[in-house]
Every structure is written in structure tokens, then in C-alpha cells.
N, C-alpha and C positions, 0 to 999 in steps of 0.2 A: 623371798622367792622371786627370781628373775622372770620377767615376762618373755614369751616367745615373740619373735619378730615375724610380722606378716609380710611386709614389703620393705625392701632395701634398695636404694640407689647408691652405687659406688662410682664416684668420680664421673657422673653422667654429664657429657658435653653434647650439645646439639648446635650445629652450624647450618645455616641456610645460605644458599648461593655459593659461588666460588670466586677465588682470586680477590680482587679489590672490592668486590660486591658481597663478600662474605659477611653475614650477620650472625653473631653468636647469641643464641637465645638462652642457652644454659652453659655455665662456665665451670664444669667440673663439680657438680653438686653431689654431695653424699648425705644421705639421711636414712634413718631406720624408723619404721612405724610399727608399733606393737599390735599384736592380735587383739581384736575387740576394742580398738581405740578409735575415738572420733578425732581425727587429725586434720588440721586446716592449713592450707597453703594460702597465705595472705600477702597481698602486695598490689601496687598500682598496675595499670594496663601496661603490658610489654615487659613485665619483670621476669617472666619465664614460668609462672605457676601453671598455666594451661599446657605449656610444652612438656613440663615434667609429668603432668597427668596423662598426656598422650603417650609418653614413653612407657608409663606403667600399663596403660591399656593395650599397647601394642600398635597403636595407630601411626606411631613414628618410631624409627630406629635411631638410637644414639649414634652420633659421630664417633664417640669413644665412650668407654665406661660400660657398666653392666647394671641390669635390673634383676633382682631376685624376688621370688615369691616363696615364702616359707623355706628359705635356704636353697632353693633350686634356681639355677640360672635360666631365666625365661627371655633373655635379651633378643634371641632370634625367633622366638615363638610368635606365630601370627595371633591376632586378637581372638579368633574363634577357638584356639586351643588354650586360652588362659581362662581360669575360673574367676573372671573379673567382669563386672557389668558397669555400665556408665549411664548416668542420667544427665542429659544436656539441658541447656537453658531453654531450648525449644522442646516441647514434650514429645513431639513426633509420634503422636497417637494415630492409629488408623481410623479415619472418620466413618468408614462403612462398617466397622466392627463395634460390638457392644463393649461395655466396660469389662465384663467377664472375658470376652473373646480377646480383647487387647491384652489383658493380664496373662492369659494362657498361651498367647501366640508364640512366644519364645520357646516354651516347653514343647509345643507341638512341632516346631521346626527342629527340635532336638530329637524328635521321634519318641518322646515319652508316651507310655500307655495312657489311654483316655481316662481311666480311673484315677491315675496319678495326677494327670493334668487337672481334672475336676476337683480333686482333693486340695491341690495346691492353690487353685483359684479361690476356693471357699475360704481357705486359711488366710490368703492375702486380702480378700475382701473384708474379713473380720479385722485384720491387723490395721488396715487403713480406714476402717469404719465406713465402708461404702456398700454394705450388703444390700440395702434397699435400692441401690442404683445399678445393680448388676446388669440389667437388660437395657439400660439407657445407652444411646450413642454418645461418643465422646464430644461431639459438637454441641450437645445439649447440657454440658457440664460447665460449671464455673471454673475460673483459672485455678483455684485451690484444689478443686475436685480433680481436674485434669492432672495436676501435679501429683496427687495421691495415686492416681492410676499409673502414671509413669514410674513412680517409686515401687508400686506393687508389682508391676511387670518386671522391673529390674531385680527385685528381691525374690521373685517366685522360684527361680532355679537354685536358690541358696548359694550365691557366689561367695567365694572366700573374701572378696574385697568389693566394695561398692564405691565407684568414683562419681563425684557430683561436681559438675562444672557450672558454677554460678546458677544453680537451678531456681533460685528465688527472685532473681533480678527483674523478672517480668511482672511480678505481683505488686499490688499496691501495699502501702506501708502497714496497715492493720493486718492484712492477710499474710504479709511476709513475716510479721512477728508471730502469728499463730503457727505458721509452717515451721518456724525455727523450733518451737516447742515440739511440734509433731515429729520433725526429723530426729531430734534428740530422743524422743520416746521410742521411735522405731528402731534406732540404733541400739538403745538399751535393751529392748525386748528381743531383738534378733541376735545380738551379740556379734554381728558382722562388723568387720573393720570398715569404717567410713573414711574416705579421703575427700575433703571438701575444698573447693577452690572458690575464693571470693576476694573482692577488693573492699568489702564492707567490714570495717573493724568491729562494729557492734555485733554482726553475725558471728564473727570469729570469737569474740569474747564470751558470748552467751551460750554457745553450743560446744565449744572444743574442749577436749582433754588437754591437748597441746596444740600450739600454733608455731608454724615456721614463717617468719617474716622475710619476704624476698624483695630484692632490688637488683636490677641489671644482671639477671641470670645467676645470682648468688643468694644463698641463705645467710642472712645477717644474724638471726637469733632464733633459737628454738626453746620453748618453755611453756609452762602453763599460762593461761590468761592472766592470772594474778602476778606471776613472775615477770611477764613481759610488760604489763601495765605499770607495775611498781618499780621494776629495775631494768629499764631499757639499756641496751649496751651502747647505743650512740644516739645522736640527734635525730637521724632519720627514723629509727624505730620509735623513739619518744614522740615524735611529731605525727607519725602515721597512726599510732595506737592512741586514740582519744585526743582531747584538747590538752595542750601543754603551754606553759609560759617558759620562755627562755631568757636568761640574763647572762651577760658576759662578765668575766672577772678573772682573778688570778688566785693561785694557791702558792703561798710563800711561807716557809718556816711553820708549816702546819696550820696556817690561818687563811680563811677564805674571805676575800674582799671583792666587792663589785668594782667596776671600772670607775664609778663615781666616788669610791673610797669607803662606802659603808661596809662594816664587818658583818659577815653572816655566820650563823651557827649551822655547821654542816660537817658530816663525816668526810674528811678529805684524804683518808688513808690511801696511799698509792698514787696520789695526784700531785703535780707540781707545775708551775708555770700557768700559761693562759688556759682557761677552761670555760665550759658553758654550764650554767646551773639550770636545772629543769625542775619545775614544780607544777602539779596539777591544779586547775582552778578551784576544785573543791577543798584543797588544802591551804588556800590563802585565807587568812583571817583579817577582817577589817577592824581597826581599833581607832581610838581617839587620836587626833593629830599630835597631841602633846604627850602621848603615852610613851614611857621609856622602852627602849629596845625595839621600836617600830620604825619602819622605813617611811619617810614622808612621801605622800602621793596626793594626786588630785583626781577627783572623779571626772571622767570624760563623758560617759553616758551609762545608763542602765537599760538593759533589755529584758523584758518580761517573757518567760517561757512557760508560764503556767505552774509547773511544779517547782521551778526555781527562777531566780533572777541573776543575770550575768552583769557584774559591775566592771566596766572597763575603766582602768585607771592609768595614769602616767606618772612615772617616777621623775625625780628632779633632772636626770640626765636624758629624759625623753623616752626611756624604755616603757613599753606598753605591758600592762599586767591585767589579767582577767581573774576575778574572784566569782565563784559560783555559790550563791547564797540560797538556802532552802527557804521557800516562801511559807509564811505563817498564815493562818486563817484570817488574821487581821488585815492582810493585804499589803499595803505600801511598806517598803523597807526604809524610807526616810532619807535617802541619799540623792543629792541633786548635782547636776553637772557644775563643775567649778568648785565644789566643796573640797576643802582640805581634810585629808584623813591620814591615818597611819595604817600600815599593814605589816603583818608578820606571817610566818609559815608554821604549820603544825610540826611538832617535834618529829624529826626523821623524814620529813616530806621532801626536803631539798636533795635532789640527785645531782651528782657531779659527773659531767660527761667530758671526756678528753676532746680537744679540738682536732 
């Protein structure tokens, strides 16, 4: 059974400025987002992800192209006529209003009956687990509590789509991780389509149903977190999503070799000539220096991260490789700088990227 499309951008282009000073923020982007999906726009600053979000919200008008909501062209509709709400990085709560009053403010401005507003506020307070703080002023809340109020206020009118523009970036690491789980829970419980903007690949991987990786106003790849992590389409995506080791080499007559001459075991179907090999640090296995079918390497340094240790190594041609090793209760991994080792890759781990 095919899913219904909630939001669709068709060849959306956005230019700022004129003439020689024109800056193209979006370069003809097309994307379809399913109803009830947690969809993330991921990329570095300036890649166009917030511009696309603003086109969907109606805060900006595309230079060309169209925006659709449930099949209806809303390109020319102002923000107040779109059943879409936005949560920004700054919570923008009213300091003189209580938590309950902040949540109900939008509904009051829409002229909803008082009984309906009160019912919606009670429902949202329960949803974000802030019932005991209903009468407290917003400045008396922690950052995480303020974020919950901002979410509840945006969800109270039951929008068809909720846009989230880097809403967790102002929180500390522990609270940010808690709010990642909270956002996913809220999206699952409400069934509302969430479109989330972030530059943080961990946020994208842990919360999203699908991710669109963006660069220079274009979408490079769309897929599930697992698809994008395990099968990136190019070096930029592989490098941006998690840590990655890159090796250069060639594919000739169906055989993969490094520039240093070592033969690699990899699926090279559809590739020929100069290529880049990508492999994740957790898929690098350290073995004895004299073990067969292993690449010769030298330990440069080891870095302890608590749950794991990162072993930085150098191949004979100077290529740097990092292996991520799970730490055991016994502690030390027993590898010292300057030590000669071998390394190999887990079966199927080596990805071949065209140059």
C-alpha cells in the first residue's frame, strides 16, 4: 500500500539578490515527504536546508518551482493560511504568560472557543508531561522544559505538518539526547508529519525515518538512516554521515587495488578506473602484523573514549586509517604507538565511490 504524500517540492529554486550579486540558495530541489513521516534535512551551514523549510512554511516564496501540501499547490499561500507550524531554535515563549497560557495562545488567536482551548491545553500538557508546571512562568523553566512548551504550543492546533529548525542546538549534550527521544515519541504519538532541520548527523540518524543530505542548494541523497550510513552515494555523504576512512585506488579488470598496490576484497560492480574506497572505523579489524591477507600498518596513537578506543594507524603509503575498538572491562587494549600491526575490513564493509 503506497503512502500519501504530505509535502512535495517540485523544482524549487530560490535566489537572493540580483545580477552579479545573485546567490542561489536552492537549485531546483524536488522532494516528496510522506504523511506521518519524521523527515530530516541534513547538511552543513549554507546548504539550503533552512531555505527549503521556509519555502514550505510560506516565509519565503520560491524564485521558481512549486510547493504542494497534500496535493494542493500552496506556493502563493501566506503562512497564516497554511496548516503548518514551525518550532525555531529560539523558543520565543511569552515571559509574562504561564505555561498553559503559552500553549493556548495560538488557539486563542485563531478564535477557538474557550472550552476547546482549555481541552487542547490539558491534552498538550499531558503529552509533553508538564501538567504540574501549568501555572509556572516560562522564565522559571529549564531549557528542556521551555522546549517542551514550544512544541506543545506548535502542536496544539493539530497542524498537518510541523517544521523544526534546529530546535535542539541550544541545549547541552545530555538534555539534547533526552529531547531527541522526546521528539520521536511526540511524533509517533501524534502521527503528525515532522520535517526536521539539523547539521548534526547523530540527531538525523537517531530520529529520522528518512534523511535528505544537502549540499550547495541540492539534495545529494535521500534514504533511511541505515541506507545512507551504509551505502553513501559519494564522498561528501560518506564523510558527512559519521566517521569514515578513505583510501584511493583503482578498479581494473574487476579487481580493486590501492595506489600502493595491495589488492582489496570489494564488490566493484559498475566501477572502473580511479576510485575512492570508504570504510567505517567500526568495520576495521586489527590483526597480527604477519597475518595473511592483512594490510601492513603502524599504530600512530590510541585515543580512549570510554565506551571505545580509537586506534589511529598509518599504512605504508602514508594513508591514515582509524579503527574503533569496543573497550572491555579489563581496560587497556595493548596497542602502543610505533607498533607494527595488520588490518583488514569486515566482509562487505568496503564501499566503492566514483571519483
